[in-house]
N, C-alpha and C positions, 0 to 999 in steps of 0.2 A: 086638829089632826089626831086620830086615835091610832096608836101603834100596837094594835092587838093581834093582827093576823097577817102582817106584811113582812116579807123577807125573813122567814123562819130560819133559813140557813145562817144568816148573819147573826141572829140571836144565839143560835146554838154554838157558833164559833166563839162569840164573845163570852158565853157562859162557861165554856171550857177554859178559856184563858183566865177568867176571874177565879175559877176554882183552883187553877194551878197557883195563882198568886196567893190565895188563902192558905194553901198547903205549904208553899215554899218560902214566902217572904218573911223575913224577920222584922220588917219595918211597919207592919200594919198597926194602926193606932186603935184605941179602944172604941167600941161601938157607942155612939152618942146617945144622950138621953132624948126623950120625946120623939122616938122614931115612929114612922108611919107603919101601919099594919101591912102584912104581906099581901093582903088582897085589896088594899086601898089603891084607887087610881091616883096617880100623882099628876097634878096639873102644873105645868111649868110654862115659863115664858122665855123667849130668846131675846136678849137685849144686845143689840148690835147686829146689823144685817148686811155687813160687807161680805167679802169672800169667805172668811172663816165662819161667820155666823150662818150663812146659807149652806155652804158646801159641807161643813163639818157638824155644826150644832143642830142643823136640821137634817142634812143628808146622811150623816154617819151615826146618828143617835140609835142605840140598840132597839130593835123591833121586838114586839111580843112581850113587853114588860109592863103592860097595863099603865101606860103614860099617855098624856095628851098635851099637845102644844096649844095653850089657850091664847097666848099673845105673841106677837113679834113687835119689836120696838126699834125705831131708828129715826133720827132727825131728817133723814133723806126720804122724801115721799116715794120716789121711784124704788128705792131699795126695800122699804118696808112693804110696798105693794107686791113686789116680786117675791119676797120672803113669805108673805101671807099665802100666796098661791102655792108655793112649794111646801108649805106647812099645812096644806089641806083646808085653808080658809081661816086660819088663826086670826084673831082680831088685831089689826095693825094700829099701833099708837106711836106718837112722837115722843112722849115724855114718860120716863120710867116710873114716875110717881103714880101714874094711873094704874100700873101693875101692882105696885107695893100697897096701894090702898085696897086692892081686891083680896079679901080674906080667903077666897076660894083658891087662890094661887098658892101652891105649896113650895115652889122652887123656881129659881131663875138660872139661866146660863148667861154668861157675860163675855161678849166678843167685841167689845168696843175698842176705840183707841186707848193706848196705855194710860193716858191721864185720867180716864174715867174708871179704870179697873178697881182701885181701892175705894174711891167714893161710892160707886154703885154697889160694890159688894158689902160695904159697911151699912149702907142704907137698907139693903135687902136683908142682911142678917138681923139688924135691929127691928125690921118689920116682921120677923119671924119666918123668913124664907130660907130654905136651903140654897146653897150656891155652888155652881160649877164655874170656876174662874179661869179664863184664859191666862196663859203665860205672857209676859211676866206678871206676877201677882201684884206688883206695885210700880208706880212711876218713879219713886224715889225711896231711899232707905227708910226714912221715918214712917212712911205710909205702910211699909211691911210690918213694922211692929204694931201699928194701930190696927191692922187687919188681924193679927194674931189675937190681940186683946178683944176685938169684936167677936171673933169666932168663939172665944172662950166664954164670954159673958152671955152670948145668945143661946148656947146649947144646940145650935143648928150645925148642919153638916156642910163643910166647905172642902171641895176637892179641887186641886190645882191642875192645870193643863200640861203638866210634865208627864205625859202618858207612858213613858218608858217604864215607870214604876208599876204599872198595871199590866205589863206585857210579859207573858211567861218566859220568853227567851231571855229577856234582860234580867228577870228575877233569878233565873237559874245561873246566868253568867256571873252576876254579882254574888250569888251564894257560893259559887266556885271560888271566887276571889277571897271571900271571907273564910272559907274552909282551907285556904292555903295552897291552892293549885299552883301558884307562882311564888310561894313563900310569903314573906312579909311585904305587902305592897307599900312602897315608900313614896312613889311619885306617880302622878297621873298627868298626862299631856293631852289636852283637849284642843280641838280646832273647829273653826267655822270658816271655810274657804269656798267662795262662790263668786260668780259675776253678778253684781247689781248694776243698775242703770244710773246714768247721770240724770239728775232731776232738773237740770237747767237753772236759769236765773229768771225770776219773775218779779213783777211789781204788784202791790196791792190792787185789788179790784173788787167787783161785786160778786157775792155768792150766786150760784146758779139757781134758777127757779125751782121751788119745791124743796130747797135745802135750808133748814133752820139753823143758821150758823151760830146763833146765840146759845141754843140748846147744845149744839155740838161742842162749843167751847166749855160749857159747864163751869166748874170752879177754877179753871185755868185763867191766868191773867188775860185780859182782853187785848188782842192784837188784830189789825185789819185782816180781812180775808185775803188769801193769796192761793192761787190754784195749785202751786206745788207744795203746799203744806195742808192738804185737804185729804181726799181719799187716798189711802195707803201711804202717800209720801209724808204724812204726818210722822212716820217712824223716825225721820231724820232731823227732827226739830226738838230742841231742849224742852220747850213748853209742853209737848204732847207725846213724845216717844222716848225710847231708851236706846236708839240706834240698833245696829244688828247684834250687839252684845246682848241686848235684852230680847230682841225679836226672835232670832234663831239660836244665838249662843247660849241662852239660858238652858236649853235642853242638854247641851254638852256640859255646862257647869254642873247641872244637877246629876247627870250620870257619873261624872268624875268624882264629885263629893260623895255620892252613894257608894261607889266602888271602893273609895279610900276608907269608908266607914267613919266619916266625920260628922259630928252632930253639934258643931260650934262654928263660930266665925273665925277667920284667920287673925293673926296678930301683926303680920307684916305684909304690906302690899307694895309690890314694885311694878311699875307700869311705864311703858314707852309706846308712843304711837301718835297718830294724827291723820290729817288728810294728805296722803301721799299721791293719790291718783285723780280723784274727782275734783274738777275745777267748776264747782256749782254752788248752789245755795245751802246744801245740807250742812248742818252744824256738827254732827257726830263724826268720829273718825272712821276712815275706811281701812285703817291698818293699826293693829294693836298687838302687843305682846305683854301679857300680864302674868306675874308670879305671886302666888299666895302661900305663905308659910303658916303651918299649924304646929305649935310646939308640943302638943300632947302633954305628957308629964315632964317634958324638958330634958329627959335623958336620951342618950344615943339609942336609937331604935324606936323611940316614941314619936319623933318628928315626922311630919308628912308635908309634901309640897304638891301644889296644883299649878300647872302651867297652862296658859290659854293663849292660843294664837288665832287672830282674825285677819283675813284679807278678803275684801268683798269686791275685788277687781281681777280675780284670777280663777281659772278652772284647773290649775295644777294642784291637785288635792293630795295630801298624804294618804297612802294606802288606797288611792283612787276612789276616795269617798269625800264628799264635801263637808261632812260633819261627823266627827267620831271622837273616841277616847282611846289612848294607849296607856295601859297600866304597866308600870315597871316594878317588878318585885325582886326579892333576893334569890328567887329560884326560877325566873323566867319573865315572860311578858305576855300580855293579852291585849287585843284590840277588838272593839266592837263599835258599830255605828247604827244609827236609826234607819239606815238604808238596807239593813239586812246583812252586814258583813261581820264575821266573827273569825278570829284566828288566835292560835295559842302556840307559844314557843317555850322550850325549856331553858335552863340556865346556860346551855351551850349554843343557844340560838337555833335549835333543831325544832322543826314543826311537829306539833303534837296533834293527834287525831281526835282527842276528846272534844265533844261538842255539847251544847245544850240540846234538849230534846226537840226544840223548835228553834229556827233561826231568830235571833233578836231583831225585832222590827217594831217601829212605833205602831201602836194599835189604839186609836182614839175610841173606838167602840167599846173596848174593854175598860178604858178609863171611865167612860160614862157609866158603864154597867156597875163598876165598883161603887160609884157615887150613888146610884139607885139602890143597890143592895145596902149601903150604909144608911141611907134614909130610912129603909125598912127595918133596920136593926139586924140584918142578916150577915153583915161583914163589917170589918173596920176599913178605914181609909188607907190609901197608899201614899197620897200626896196632900197632907193636911196643911193648915195655914203655917205652922212652924216650919215644916219641911220646905214649903214654898218660899218662906222668908229667907231661910238660910241659903238657899240656892240662888234666888233672885238677887240677894244682896251682893253677890260677887260681881254681877254685871254693873251694879251701881258703883261699887268701889273702883272697878276698873275704869269706868267712865269718868269718875272724879279724878283719878290719877292722870288721865290724859288731859283733862281740862286745866288742872293746876300745873301740869308738867313736871311732877315729881312723885317720889314714893313717900310712904308714910307708915306710921305705926297705928294700929287699930286696937281699941280696948273692947274685947268681946262682951264683958259684963256690963259696961256702961253704954255700949253701942255708940261710941264716940271716936273720932280721930284725934289722937293725942298730939299736942304741940303744933298744930297747924290750923289756925282759925279759919283761913280761907277754905281749906278742904273740908273742915268740919261743917261749915255753913252749907255746903252742897249736899249734906245728908238729907236735907229737907227742902221745901220749896215755898214760894209765896203763892197765895190764892187770891182770886177776885174777891175783894172785900164784901162781906155780907152775903155771899152766895149760899143758897140752901144746901148745896152738896159738899161743902167743905167737910172733910172727914172729922168725925167726932174724936176729940182728944188732941186736935192740933193746937 
């Protein structure tokens, strides 16, 4: 599929947003080495052809930027055939190694289940491919650090799917916070409140025809196929997903950390939660309240706190939005959400009229465009591997707290949980012995 003359309006809209990011954002990272030339066609592959892969990685990719989808990859024959048609006849393959072996492929986008995110990204980086990686960047904490190391050694461009950082409205809102519009921002309260469905109870069975279950499992421990831990419902199983803290919550974790101006891990993690509503097979909690303390320099005024609330059985949303962040400062408060909500109050709780030039709203096309520009050496990244790791780690730490049923101290420098061997062991995972996709460095 050649994206040269289709949907010019979308391209121009994305270009404008990316330009605003370049002008306003203080978080752009340096332009990577070995960038493609401005006039070079970028041939890329879409790895993972479920809803996000087809709807977004194919359907929302910026048009008119001299790119071509060369491959689509999925272990499900029907999904990859559908994606091939939607991508203008891109070559469908079942095994991502067929893509990585093709030296004419410059880049990949990854929209697989979570347990494949880091393994696929590291393999691609080590094969010399640029990577756009869906959120969450890792299935577990340790993989996030391995991803950072792989991005550094490869010299290739990795952009994470926390697309608020490439959207002009969010960039301007965060800049307002950092410039003191509500004074010193001491606390951020983020939430993910929505109605999910019961996944029922099932027994092991046979995979459907045309679905290569062994390829889908990848380096995860082998368990029997079960239809409610398969397409999409894999999110709710420890071996394959990260629950809704990692699925949707990572967006709010990222925006909260960004607005607070934090560039480190927390030192104290206090978590309470569990399955309060769903009587089914899913392993992850449906209800969580987590608090993360950041000591800063340790003095009064330096400390910051991030509070996260998740309920995936309710439509009673704070500020009438299912996911958002409330920032509490010494001179007022601000809220924004990926659904386009923005409000500002002064220290007397009076509404202020000041607004960003555009409404903050998630814009995946601009995030892709930022990635393409970075590959060409025309811009820096907004959501690089380190940024991705720091934000995604919060969902992992919260999930660990629920699993062990207690709070803990975290050592940011060592990236270890102190004084709690059971919790510390959950920072990593076990892999299928000898599998070819086990991340390098494990």
